[in-house]
C-alpha positions in Angstrom: 2.4 5.9 -11.8 5.1 3.4 -12.2 4.8 0.2 -10.3 6.6 0.4 -7.0 9.6 -1.6 -5.9 8.6 -5.1 -5.1 10.3 -6.6 -2.1 10.9 -10.3 -3.0 13.7 -12.8 -3.1 15.7 -13.2 -6.4 14.0 -14.9 -9.4 15.8 -18.2 -8.7 13.8 -18.4 -5.4 10.5 -19.2 -7.1 7.4 -19.8 -5.0 6.3 -23.3 -4.4 2.7 -24.2 -3.7 2.1 -26.1 -0.5 0.8 -29.6 -0.6 -3.0 -29.7 -0.4 -3.0 -31.7 2.9 -1.1 -28.9 4.6 -3.8 -26.3 3.8 -6.9 -25.9 6.0 -10.2 -25.4 4.2 -10.8 -21.7 3.2 -13.4 -19.9 5.2 -15.8 -17.7 3.2 -14.5 -14.2 2.6 -16.3 -11.2 4.2 -18.2 -9.7 1.3 -18.8 -6.5 3.4 -15.1 -5.8 3.8 -13.0 -3.8 1.4 -10.2 -6.3 1.9 -10.7 -9.9 2.8 -7.7 -12.3 3.0 -8.2 -16.0 3.6 -5.4 -18.5 4.5 -2.7 -16.5 2.5 0.6 -18.3 2.1 3.7 -16.9 0.3 6.4 -19.5 -0.1 9.8 -19.3 -1.8 12.1 -22.1 -2.8 15.6 -21.4 -1.5 17.8 -24.3 -2.7 16.4 -27.5 -1.3 14.3 -25.6 1.3 10.9 -24.0 1.3 10.8 -20.6 3.1 7.3 -19.5 4.1 7.2 -15.7 4.2 3.5 -15.8 5.2 1.9 -18.7 7.1 -1.8 -18.8 6.3 -2.7 -15.2 7.1 -6.4 -14.3 7.3 -7.9 -10.9 8.2 -10.5 -8.3 7.0 -10.2 -4.6 6.6 -13.5 -2.7 6.4 -13.9 0.4 4.1 -12.8 3.6 5.8 -10.5 1.9 8.4 -7.1 3.4 9.4 -4.8 0.4 10.0 -1.0 0.0 10.7 0.8 -3.2 9.9 3.9 -3.4 12.1 6.7 -5.9 12.5 10.5 -6.2 12.6 12.7 -6.8 9.6 12.0 -10.3 8.1 8.6 -10.5 9.8 6.6 -10.8 6.5 5.1 -7.3 6.6 6.7 -6.2 3.3 5.4 -9.4 1.7 2.0 -8.7 3.0 2.2 -5.1 1.7 3.1 -6.4 -1.7 0.1 -8.7 -1.7 -2.3 -6.0 -0.5 -1.0 -3.7 -3.2 -1.2 -6.3 -5.9 2.5 -6.1 -6.6 2.7 -9.8 -6.0 0.3 -12.8 -5.8 0.0 -15.3 -3.0 1.3 -18.9 -3.4 -2.1 -20.1 -2.1 -5.2 -18.7 -0.4 -7.6 -16.0 -1.5 -7.4 -12.2 -1.6 -10.6 -10.3 -2.2 -10.4 -6.5 -2.8 -13.5 -4.4 -3.3 -15.5 -7.5 -4.2 -12.9 -8.9 -6.7 -10.8 -12.0 -6.2 -7.4 -10.5 -7.1 -5.6 -13.8 -6.3 -6.9 -15.2 -9.5 -6.2 -12.2 -11.8 -3.7 -12.1 -14.6 -0.9 -9.5 -15.0 -3.1 -7.1 -17.0 -5.9 -7.2 -14.5 -3.5 -6.7 -11.6 -2.0 -3.6 -13.4 -5.5 -2.1 -13.7 -6.2 -2.8 -10.0 -2.9 -1.1 -9.0 -3.8 1.9 -11.1 -7.4 2.3 -10.1 -7.8 0.7 -6.6 -4.5 1.3 -4.8 -2.7 4.6 -4.1 1.0 4.0 -3.2 3.1 6.2 -0.9 6.7 5.2 -0.3 9.6 6.2 1.9 11.7 7.6 -0.9 8.8 9.5 -2.6 9.4 8.0 -6.1 9.0 11.4 -7.8 10.3 12.3 -11.2 13.1 14.8 -10.6 12.6 16.9 -13.7 8.8 17.0 -13.5 6.7 19.6 -11.6 4.6 18.7 -8.7 1.6 18.9 -11.0 3.0 16.6 -13.6 4.1 14.1 -10.9 0.6 13.9 -9.6 -0.8 13.6 -13.1 1.1 10.4 -13.9 -1.5 7.8 -12.8 -4.1 9.7 -14.8 -2.0 9.6 -17.9 -1.8 5.8 -17.6 -5.6 5.8 -17.0 -6.2 7.6 -20.3 -7.7 10.8 -18.8 -7.7 13.9 -21.0 -5.1 16.6 -20.5 -7.5 19.3 -19.3 -9.2 16.9 -16.8 -5.8 15.6 -15.6 -4.7 19.2 -14.8 -7.8 19.9 -12.8 -7.7 16.6 -10.9 -4.0 17.0 -10.1 -4.6 20.6 -8.8 -7.4 19.4 -6.6 -5.3 16.6 -5.2 -2.4 19.0 -4.4 -4.8 21.4 -2.8 -6.1 18.5 -0.6 -2.5 18.1 0.8 -2.0 21.9 1.2 0.3 22.4 -1.8 -1.9 24.5 -4.0 0.9 27.1 -4.2 3.5 24.5 -5.2 2.1 23.1 -8.4 5.0 24.3 -10.6 7.8 23.4 -8.2 10.1 20.5 -9.0 11.2 18.0 -6.2 14.5 19.7 -5.6 12.6 22.9 -4.9 10.5 21.2 -2.2 11.3 20.1 1.4 11.1 16.5 2.3 7.7 16.9 3.8 6.4 18.7 0.7 7.8 16.0 -1.5 5.9 13.4 0.5 2.8 15.5 0.3 3.2 15.4 -3.5 3.5 11.7 -3.4 0.4 11.5 -1.2 -1.5 13.7 -3.7 -0.4 11.4 -6.5 -1.7 8.4 -4.6 -5.0 10.1 -4.0 -5.6 11.6 -7.5 -7.4 8.5 -8.9 -9.7 8.3 -5.8 -8.4 4.8 -5.0 -10.0 2.3 -2.6 -6.9 2.1 -0.5 -4.1 4.5 0.4 -1.1 2.1 1.0 1.9 3.8 2.7 5.2 1.9 3.1 7.4 3.6 5.8 6.0 7.0 4.8 8.0 8.9 7.4 11.2 6.9 7.1 13.1 9.7 5.3 11.7 12.6 7.4 12.6 14.3 10.6 10.4 13.9 13.7 8.5 17.1 13.3 7.8 16.6 9.6 6.8 12.9 10.3 4.1 14.1 12.7 2.9 16.6 10.1 2.5 13.8 7.6 0.7 11.6 10.2 -1.6 14.5 10.9 -2.4 14.6 7.2 -3.2 10.9 7.2 -5.5 11.4 10.1 -7.3 14.2 8.3 -7.5 12.1 5.1 -8.9 9.2 7.1 -11.5 11.6 8.6 -12.6 12.4 5.0 -13.4 8.8 4.4 -10.2 7.3 3.0 -9.1 3.8 3.8 -5.5 4.0 5.0 -2.9 1.2 5.5 0.5 2.2 6.9 3.3 -0.4 6.9 6.0 0.5 9.4 8.4 -0.8 12.0 8.0 2.3 14.2 5.7 2.0 17.2 5.0 5.7 17.5 3.9 5.8 13.8 1.7 2.7 14.3 0.2 4.2 17.4 -1.3 7.0 15.2 -3.6 4.4 13.4 -6.9 3.2 14.8 -6.1 -0.5 14.5 -2.7 -2.2 14.7 -1.8 -5.6 13.1 1.5 -7.0 14.4 3.3 -9.5 12.2 6.1 -11.8 13.3 7.6 -14.8 11.5 4.9 -14.7 8.8 2.0 -14.8 11.3 -0.4 -12.3 12.8 0.8 -12.0 16.3 -1.7 -9.4 17.5 -4.6 -7.6 15.9 -6.1 -4.9 18.1 -8.3 -1.8 17.9 -6.5 1.1 19.7 -9.1 3.8 19.3 
């Protein structure tokens, strides 16, 4: 799987670490949680000004939770998604994923985490146009060094899990939008990751197909998957079991809804 699009300011807007006196002491991370974030800041230098995309965010996500992160444009939710998915690193603070402090990892370690621990699902599907559904799903396994025979079997199982067992030889242009998103979900699941991280997963779909994809997420959650959906749509967030609302780089609300 290729690394996903990273939502971040231009390279000239490099992050700047906050002065130590502005940072409260870190609270211990929750070792029982799959994700534990403590006092996470993301700061960019824009000319002579520092812009804080995240302001000391702290929260935990237990294994097996189904959570939606919601907020308007510019709220910081995309920055938070990039950090959760190890596509970016915090300016300061600690991020623990599955018992590992990823905020201290180098680029090679982060790449391994992205391949093994996080399954990405994106609004635009990010499928290879000339590749079959089977080959698209196999991609993370190729990067992981899995043998060809084993890749084929694992990819077929992943496609069957999203009800596409009869579409393994179809290319994206032979599939509907909902089917393409199912292929993307199968690709995200094929490595059995710790997290299924979905960024606006229904943004390119009609209402009926969107509900079908959300029904699939509900089923996958029932099978034990940890699912994080990043969205700006209230009706999509309402399908999750917990909703974290982000505004101006801060957690405005964090509530269980079922």
